[in-house]
C-alpha positions in Angstrom: 2.1 -9.2 -18.5 3.9 -6.0 -17.7 2.7 -4.1 -14.7 4.0 -0.7 -13.5 5.3 0.9 -10.3 4.9 4.7 -10.1 7.7 6.3 -8.0 8.6 9.7 -6.6 12.2 10.9 -7.5 13.1 10.3 -3.8 12.6 6.6 -4.6 15.5 6.3 -7.0 17.0 4.0 -4.3 14.7 1.3 -5.6 16.9 1.2 -8.7 20.1 1.7 -6.8 19.5 -1.2 -4.4 17.1 -3.3 -6.5 14.8 -3.4 -3.6 11.1 -2.5 -3.5 9.0 -1.8 -0.4 6.2 -4.1 0.8 4.1 -1.6 2.6 1.8 -2.4 5.6 -1.9 -1.6 4.7 -2.3 0.7 7.6 0.3 3.0 5.9 -1.9 3.4 2.8 -4.1 6.4 2.1 -7.4 4.5 2.1 -8.9 4.2 5.6 -10.9 1.2 4.5 -7.8 -0.9 3.7 -8.2 -4.4 5.2 -11.4 -3.4 6.8 -14.2 -5.9 5.9 -17.9 -5.5 6.5 -19.5 -7.7 9.1 -22.7 -9.4 8.1 -22.6 -12.1 10.8 -22.5 -11.7 14.5 -19.0 -11.6 16.0 -18.2 -13.5 19.2 -19.2 -11.0 21.8 -16.4 -12.1 24.2 -13.9 -11.8 21.3 -15.0 -8.3 20.4 -15.1 -7.2 24.1 -11.5 -8.4 24.6 -10.4 -6.2 21.7 -12.7 -3.3 22.9 -10.8 -3.5 26.2 -7.5 -3.2 24.5 -8.7 -0.3 22.4 -10.2 1.6 25.3 -7.0 1.1 27.4 -5.0 2.6 24.5 -7.4 5.6 24.2 -7.2 6.2 28.0 -3.4 6.3 27.9 -3.4 8.6 24.9 -5.9 11.0 26.5 -3.9 11.1 29.7 -0.7 11.9 27.8 -2.5 14.6 26.0 -3.4 16.3 29.3 -7.1 15.4 29.6 -8.5 15.4 33.1 -9.5 11.7 33.5 -10.2 9.4 36.5 -7.3 7.7 38.1 -6.3 4.3 36.7 -8.0 2.3 39.5 -11.3 4.2 39.0 -11.0 3.7 35.2 -10.6 -0.1 35.6 -13.5 -0.2 38.0 -15.7 1.7 35.5 -14.6 -0.5 32.6 -15.5 -3.7 34.5 -18.9 -2.5 35.5 -19.6 -1.7 31.9 -18.9 -5.2 30.8 -22.4 -6.7 31.0 -23.9 -3.7 29.1 -21.2 -3.9 26.4 -21.6 -7.7 26.0 -25.4 -7.4 25.6 -25.0 -4.8 22.9 -22.3 -6.8 21.1 -24.5 -9.9 21.0 -27.2 -8.1 19.1 -25.4 -5.4 17.1 -22.7 -6.6 14.6 -22.0 -3.0 13.6 -21.0 -2.2 17.1 -18.7 -5.2 17.1 -17.2 -4.0 13.8 -16.5 -0.6 15.3 -14.6 -2.2 18.2 -12.6 -4.5 15.9 -11.8 -1.6 13.6 -10.0 0.1 16.6 -7.7 -2.9 17.4 -7.6 -6.1 15.5 -7.4 -5.2 11.8 -5.1 -2.2 12.3 -2.8 -4.4 14.4 -2.8 -7.2 11.8 -2.2 -4.8 8.9 0.7 -3.0 10.7 2.5 -6.1 12.0 2.0 -9.1 9.7 1.4 -8.1 6.1 3.3 -6.2 3.5 1.9 -5.3 0.1 3.5 -4.4 -3.3 1.1 -2.3 -5.4 1.4 -2.2 -9.2 -0.8 -0.9 -11.9 -1.7 -1.7 -15.5 -0.8 1.4 -17.5 2.3 3.6 -17.7 0.3 6.7 -19.0 -2.3 7.1 -16.3 -2.3 10.8 -15.7 -3.8 10.6 -12.2 -1.2 8.0 -11.2 1.6 10.2 -12.5 0.2 13.1 -10.4 -0.6 11.2 -7.2 2.2 8.7 -7.0 5.1 10.1 -9.1 5.3 13.6 -7.6 3.2 15.4 -10.3 5.3 13.9 -13.1 8.7 14.7 -11.4 9.2 11.0 -10.7 9.5 7.8 -12.8 7.8 4.5 -13.6 9.2 1.0 -13.5 7.8 -1.6 -15.8 8.0 -5.2 -14.4 7.6 -8.4 -16.4 5.3 -10.3 -14.0 5.9 -13.6 -15.8 9.2 -13.6 -14.0 9.2 -16.3 -11.3 9.7 -13.7 -8.6 6.1 -12.5 -9.1 4.5 -15.9 -8.9 5.9 -17.5 -5.8 4.2 -18.7 -2.7 4.9 -18.7 1.0 6.9 -21.9 0.8 9.2 -20.4 -1.9 10.1 -16.8 -1.3 7.4 -15.4 0.9 5.3 -14.1 -1.9 1.8 -14.9 -2.8 0.7 -15.0 -6.5 0.0 -11.6 -7.9 -3.7 -10.8 -7.9 -5.9 -8.0 -9.4 -7.8 -5.7 -7.0 -11.6 -5.8 -7.2 -13.4 -2.5 -7.0 -17.0 -2.5 -5.6 -19.3 -0.3 -3.6 -20.1 -3.3 -1.5 -17.5 -4.0 1.3 -15.9 -7.4 1.3 -16.6 -10.2 3.8 -14.7 -10.6 7.0 -12.3 -13.0 5.2 -8.9 -11.4 5.2 -7.9 -12.9 1.8 -10.9 -11.1 0.2 -10.5 -7.9 2.1 -6.9 -7.4 1.1 -7.7 -7.5 -2.6 -10.8 -5.3 -2.4 -11.3 -1.5 -2.6 -14.1 1.0 -3.2 -15.0 2.1 -6.7 -13.5 5.5 -6.0 -10.1 3.9 -6.4 -10.8 2.2 -9.6 -8.6 4.6 -11.6 -5.6 3.0 -10.0 -6.2 -0.3 -11.9 -4.2 -2.0 -9.2 -2.6 -5.4 -8.8 -1.1 -6.6 -5.5 1.4 -9.0 -4.2 1.3 -9.9 -0.6 4.2 -10.9 1.6 4.5 -11.8 5.3 6.5 -9.0 6.9 8.8 -11.5 8.5 9.8 -12.7 5.0 11.0 -9.2 4.1 14.1 -7.3 5.1 13.7 -4.5 7.7 15.8 -1.5 6.5 17.0 -0.7 10.0 16.4 -1.6 13.6 13.1 -0.1 14.8 12.0 0.8 11.3 8.6 0.1 10.0 9.9 -0.1 6.4 10.3 -3.6 4.9 11.7 -4.4 1.5 12.5 -7.3 -0.9 15.1 -7.7 -3.5 13.8 -8.0 -7.0 15.7 -9.6 -9.9 17.3 -7.2 -12.3 16.1 -9.0 -15.3 12.4 -8.5 -14.3 12.7 -4.8 -15.1 11.7 -4.2 -18.8 11.0 -0.5 -18.9 12.0 2.7 -17.1 9.9 5.8 -17.9 11.1 9.3 -17.0 8.5 11.8 -15.9 8.0 14.9 -18.1 8.9 17.2 -15.2 11.8 15.2 -13.7 14.8 17.3 -12.7 18.0 17.0 -14.6 20.0 15.6 -11.7 17.4 12.9 -11.1 17.3 12.0 -14.8 21.0 11.6 -14.9 20.9 9.3 -11.8 18.1 7.2 -13.4 20.1 6.9 -16.6 23.2 5.7 -14.7 21.2 3.1 -12.8 19.4 1.9 -16.0 22.6 0.3 -17.2 22.4 -2.5 -14.7 19.0 -3.8 -16.0 19.7 -5.9 -19.0 16.1 -6.0 -20.3 15.1 -2.4 -19.5 14.1 0.0 -22.3 14.1 3.7 -21.6 11.1 6.0 -22.2 10.1 9.5 -21.5 6.6 10.8 -20.8 5.1 13.9 -22.5 1.7 15.6 -22.4 -0.2 15.0 -25.6 -0.3 18.2 -27.7 -4.1 17.9 -28.3 -5.7 15.7 -25.7 -5.6 15.4 -21.9 -3.4 12.3 -22.1 0.1 11.4 -21.3 2.2 10.0 -24.2 5.1 7.6 -23.7 8.0 7.9 -26.2 11.2 5.8 -26.5 14.0 7.8 -24.9 16.1 8.0 -28.1 13.2 9.7 -29.9 12.5 12.2 -27.2 15.3 14.5 -28.3 13.1 15.4 -31.3 10.3 16.6 -29.1 9.8 20.0 -27.5 11.0 19.8 -23.9 9.1 20.9 -20.8 12.0 19.9 -18.5 14.3 21.9 -16.4 
């Protein structure tokens, strides 16, 4: 199976370095990433502990922003006197517990421990070209996912087996392995597949950076598709880099002359087509 990665022209470094980013879910554009729905009661003590961490953070941020708040000792005293009231509500209201956990546990987990590589099923998805390839100024990489690199496990190279995202109006359970492969139906146009990696199995691009990457094998790349609005200097760089990928075929995207569709042509045939490029 071939799956595709849509890229902006600024990400030509993927081809230059043969490295692809495994992005933490809290960096994604969906606020519901890795955020399950709670149907059962959460341990009230557990939720209160995370509420305490969240409210401490909010207090610090508000103070730094110049809000007139009580001194720290008064704040701690007020927080402690609220404990019984908070615990009572937590024990009877799972949605309240969910709100508290949303502010601390899952954003923390998704920013520190997990990296995700997102791929998609089609190279001619017009919305994907617009949203993830800089309005057709970027490019698409086709990966052969039968390559062993895409079907590892944590004992091999830190990768889990590739899985398809499920789209549903119903939020997933609190199981993290379900939540990380679940999205709302509004995102179904992405036709997404994901590979998950522990962040500590990735390479940090520099000290203090929150960007983590993995090297992919050059023989896993089977197609490179140039966007119909890609600038000449970016096309030239992509063509140079394409030589290192032994299995890669070159293509070019064009708007269909009659329908609202994106067509993909072999690059050696694209010279016969009217150009919309700079």
